[in-house]
N, C-alpha and C positions, 0 to 999 in steps of 0.2 A: 408855160411856166407855172400858171395857176393850177393846171391839171397835174403837173409834177408834184407841186406842194400838196395838192389834195390827195394824190396817191400815197405820198410819204406819210401824211397825217393819218390816212386810213390804215396804213401798215402799222404805224406806231400804236394806233388805237386797238388794232387786233392783238398786238403783243401785250399791251396793257391789260386788255380784257382777259387774255389767257392767264396772265399772272394773278388776276383776281379770281377768275373762274376755276382755275386748276386746283388751288387749295380748297375751295368750296367743294369741288368735285371729289377730291381725295377724302375730305371729311365726311361727305355724304356716303360715298361708296364704302369707306372703311367702317363708318358707323353702322351701316346695315350688315356688313359682312363680318364684323369683328366680334361682337359680344358673345354669340353662342359658342364659337370654337374656343375663345379665350376662357369662357366659363368652364368648358369641358377640360381645358388644360388645368384650371384651378382645382377642379374636382380630382384630377389625378394626383395633385399634391396632397389633398385631404386624404385620399386613399393611402398614400405613402405614410402619412403621419399615423393613420389608424392602424395599419398593419404593423408598423415598427413599434408603436406604443412608446414605452419609456426609452427605447433605443433612439428615438427621434431627437431627444434632448441630449446634446453633446456636452461632455465634460472633458476639456483638454487635460492632458497630463500636467502634473505640477511644473514640469520644465517647459511645457508648451510644445514640446517636440512632437513630430508626427511619426508614429511607429512604422517600421518598414512594411508590415503587412497591410496597414491602412493606406499607405502611399501606393502600394501595388494595386489595391482595389480602386483607388482614385484614378490611376493611370488606365485601368481597364474601362472605367466609366468614361474617361476622356476619349478613348478610342471609339466608343460607341457614339457619344455625343458629337464627335467630329464629323459624323456623316452629314450633319446639317450645314457644315461650313460651305461646301460647294454649292448647296442649294441656295444659300443666302446670296451668293455672288450673282446668281441668275436674276434674283429679285432686284438686287441693288442696281443693276444695269439700267432698269427703267427709271429709277429715281435720278441716277447720274445724268440721264439724258436731258434733264431740265437745265443743267448748267450749260449745255450746248446751245441753248437759245441765244446766248450772247454772241455766238459766232455765226448764227444763221441769218439769212436775209429775211427781214420782217415782211417783205412783200411776197415771199414764197410760202403760200399757204400749205404747200405739200410738206416743206421742211417743218413748219410749226405744227402742222397736223400730226406728223410722225412722232414728234415729241409728246404731244398730248396722248396719242395712242399708247406709246411706251409707258407713260406715267400711269395711265388708266390700267394697263395690264399689271404693272407693279403693285398698284393699290389693291387690285383684286387678289394678288398672289401673296402679299405680305402677311395677312392674317392667317391663312392656312399654314404658312411657313412657321410663324410664331407658335401656333397651336401644336404643330408637329414637333418643334424644338422642345417645348416644355413637356409634352407627353414623352418624348424620347428621353429627355434628361431624367424625368421622374421615374420612368420605367427602369432605366439603367440603375438608378439609385435603389429602387426596390429590389431588383434582381440581386444586387450585391449587398443589400441590407446596410445601406449608408444613408443617414438622414441628411436633409438639406443643410442643417446647421454645420455638421461636420464637413460636408462638401464645400460649403462657403468658406469655412475656416481654412481648409487646406488650399483652396483656390487662391484666397487672398494672400497666403504666405508663399505658395509655390510660384505665383506670378507677381510677387511684390514689386520688383524692380520694373518689370514690363508695364504694369498698370500705372506706375508713377512716371513713366517716360512722357515727356511733354508732347511728343508726336502722337503717342498712343491716345493721350487725353483729347487731343484735337480731332483725331480721325475717327475714334471709336465712340466716344460718349457725347450724346447730344447736348448735354449741359456742361460739359467739361469736368464732370465729377465721376470718379470711379465707382462711387456708391450712391445708392438712393438712401434717404433717411431710414427706411425700414431695414435695409441691409446693414447700415451702420449700427442701428440699435441691436440687431442680432449679434454682431461681432462684439459690441460693448458688453452684452450679456454674457458672452462666452469668456471674456476676460474676467468678469466677476466670478463666474463659476470656477475658472482656473484658480483664482485666489482662494475660493472656498476649499478646493481640493488641496491646495498648498497648506492651508491651516489644518486640515484633517490629517495630512501625511507628514506634517512637520517641516514644511518648506520645500524649496527646490533650488536649483542653480541661479534662478532669477529671484531677487528679493520681492516679496509679496507687495511691498509698497510701490515698486516700479510698475507692476502689473495693474494695480489700482489706479496709479497716476495716468497710465496710458488710457484706461477706460474713461477717466475723467476728461482727458484731452479730447477724446472722441466725442464725448457728450457735449463739450463746449464748441466743437467744430465738426458738424455732421458730415462735412466733405472730406474729413481726414480718413485715410486708409489705415488699417490695422498696422501698428508699428511703423508708421510712415517715415519717421526720422531714420530708423535703421533697425533691421531685424536683430534681435538678441542673438548672441553667438550660438547658443545651443540650437535655436530654431534654424539658423542658417546652415549649421553643420548637418542637421537631419535632412535638409532638402538638397544640399549640394550634390550628393551622389546620383541624384535623379535629374540633374539639370538638363542634360542633353535630351533625355526622353520627354521631359516636361515641355521643353521648347518645341519639340517635334509635333506635339499634339495641341499646341496653343493655336486658337483660331481667332484672329482679330475681328472677324465678322460677327462672332457671337459673344465676344468678351463683355459687351455691355449688358448681356442677358444672363450670364452664368450664375451670378450671385443673387438673382432676384427671385423672390417667391411669387410676386404679383406680376403677371404678364402685361399689365397695363403700362407700367413704366417701360417695359421692353418695347411696347408699341411706339412710344415717344422716341426711344433711342433709334429704333429702326427707321422711323419716318424722317428723322432729322437729316 
């Protein structure tokens, strides 16, 4: 009996040690393997801004609508970036295996060791994946001469309902927020630029006061997505003809990364 209790205790201690050691292992491995490739991914964004110059600063139309030719470019970029979707699924399998510890026999070191091995492999693979994703996205933007601001604006509008879906928020975003503070500030700035364009062009179908009010709401609530309550009718109308194509190239695995300039938040999303 005592031997049985001792064996059980030892098994519980092993599992407990793994739950303590694995996060430390992940932090150590990722810390060593992360910074250089992610810095290189950041360099590719700087290159995009440098080459595009003034084109990198996006000014929405007075109506906020997305012109058909820009939506076509966006869809081409989505086709390219979608290559990363399947790759992420392979990485995620290693992290998902941690959840299986609850169903495994704590006395079976083979089972527990397999989980640790899967997690270690995923930890080694996640940073190269993130670096590839950001390089791929930024290269696609550069090839089609679209700045990150415009891409983020179109992405936030095109997948508005999907990003606000409760299931999406739970499954995709590590902190339950569709935007990081930096991405939120970017979109706020675009709303204010839209208001400036409206003043220059004599207005638009959406009153300027409503655009400014939306920017102020986003400033008060950094977790708020662009036009969170409802897309203005002109915006919804400009997107609707592309709905089927947009849904076809939506990738849940990378949705938490798409609107981010800084890959470090992406790392937190991916590791969650």
